[in-house]
N, C-alpha and C positions, 0 to 999 in steps of 0.2 A: 632653444630650437623647439618649434612646435611639431611634435611627432605626427600630428594629423596631416601635416603638409609634406610628408615624405611619400614618394611614389616610385614604383619600379618602372624603369624604362629599359626594355630589353633585359639584359643581364645586370644592369646597373641600378642602384638606388639613387634617386635624385630628390633633393629638397626643392619644393616650389615656393615662390614668394607668397607671403600672406597678403600683401597689397601690391597690385599692379596699377601704376598711376600713369595716365596719358595726358600729354598736351593735346590740344585740339587743332588749332589753325596750323596748316602745313605739316601736321603729324598724322591726324586722323582724317582730315578732309582738306580740300582745296577748292576754290580760292579762300584766302583768309577773309574773315568777316569785314575788316576795314577796306578790303578791295572792292566791296559791294557799295561803298559810299557813292553818293552822287546820283541818287535816283533808284538804287536797288535796295536790297535788304528785305526785311519782313514785310508782308507775310510770305512764307515759302509754300510751295506745293510739290507734291510727289509726282515724279515722272515714271512712266512704265519701265524705263531702263534702270531704275533704282537710284537715279540722281534726284536732286531737288532743284527747283527753279525759284529764284527770288522774284520780286514784283517787277523787275526790269527784264526778266527772262534769262538772266545769267545762271548757268548751271553750277551747282555745288556737288562734288562727288567725293566718295570715300577713296582714300589713297591705298596703294599697295594691296596687302592682304587683310585690311581692317575688317571687312565684312565677314570673311571666314573665321578670323581669329575671335571676333566678338561672338559669333555663333557658337564657336567651341566653348567659350566661357559659359555661355548659357546652357549648353547641352551636354558637355563632357563632365562626368562625375568627378574627374580628378581636380577640377577647379572649384568644387562646391565650398571649400573652406577658405577660398581666396576672395578678397574684396577688389572690385574693379573700380578705380577712382579717376577723377579728373583734376588736373592742376593747369589752369589756363589763365593767361592775362589778356585774353581776347578783348578787343575794343568794344564789342557789342554783345555783352553777356546774354541779353534777352534773345537775340538772334541765335546765338549758340545753343541756348536751351531749347529753342524751337526746333533747331536742326536735330538735336539729340532725341526729341520726341518723334520726329518724322522719319529719320533714316532707318530703313528696314534692313535687317541682317539675315532674314530667312525664317521660315516656319511661323510667320506672323509676329515675330519679335522685332523690337526696335532697339536702338542704342540705349534708350531710357530703361529698358528691361534688364540691361546688363550693368550699367553704372550704378554703384551704390548711392542711393538718393541722398544720404547724409554726408557724402564726401564728393560732391561736385563743386570744386572750388574754382569759380570763374570771376575774377576781379583783378584789378591792377595792383599787384604786389609782386615781389620777387618770388621765384619758384621755391626757394628754400622755405619761405614763409608758408606757402601752400602745403608743402610736404610736412612741415612741422604741425600745421593745423590738422592734417589727416592723421598724423601719429597721435596727436592729443585726442581726437575723436574716436579713433579705432582702438587705441591701446597697443597698436603694433609698433615695435621699435623701428627706427629708420633703417637699420641694417637688415631688416627682414622685408624691405620694399624693393621694387624695381621701378624705374622711371624712364619713360620714352619721350624724347623731344627732338625736334628738327633743328634747334638752334644751339650752337656750341656754347654760347655764353650761359644759357640756362643749364646745360649739362655740367659745365664747370661749377656753377653756383651750387647745384644740388649734390654733386659728388663730394664737395667739401664738408657736407654734413653727414657723410657716411652711408649714402644710398647707392646701390648699384644702379648705374645709369647706362642707357642705350641711346646713342646718337643716331637719329633717323633722318638724314637730310633729304631722302626721297619719300618720307612718310613711313609708316609701319609696314614694311615688306615682310614676307615670310622669312627671308634670310635674316633680316635684322632681329625679328622676334625670336626665332629659333636660336640664334647665336646668343642673345641675351639670356634666354632661359637655360641654355647649355652652360654658360659661364657663371650664372648666379649660384651662390652668393659671391659677390665681388665688391664688398662695401668700399665706397670711395673711388671706384674705378669707372672709367668711361669706355664702354664696349662699342665697337663699330669702326667706321672708316676714319681716317685722319683728314680726309677731304671729301667733297661732294662727288657723287658718281660711283662710289664704291658698291652700294647696294643696287 
């Protein structure tokens, strides 16, 4: 246990994950990058409402409470010892990286300012491979991580290697995130709904 990661919540002491790992498509943003095929995709531009538009004019937006949660990671001291990472098998890694650079989360920060630049794993491999790579690079054991994904098959794969997993079929909502943090550590368990529509 990393004692720097223990914080007081009200009258209770709570251990925080040392790595919080997020899928991108359908979890952090929507639509998924492959849905922009057929004339869309990069380059993206920022819109005044906080969304992005691809070259065909299709809007890409942050899901649930992603913007406020990412802002908390950047500004709340309780997260200073946690690494925020990406595990994505996105079909268009360069588009995803551009969106990471452009999506604003408040106070002049973007997703790029939040995600650990050495642990943005975006390529076609299984999610357990991504998580093991993050463990190797960070030195953080898998059981001290929490992983958020909107696809149950990925959740099942990652839970089998001992990571606490949060199923987010509607993206990372405040309810999903808070429940995951509340129940962490739960190595090998999948937290969240048994079917879509719960969050």
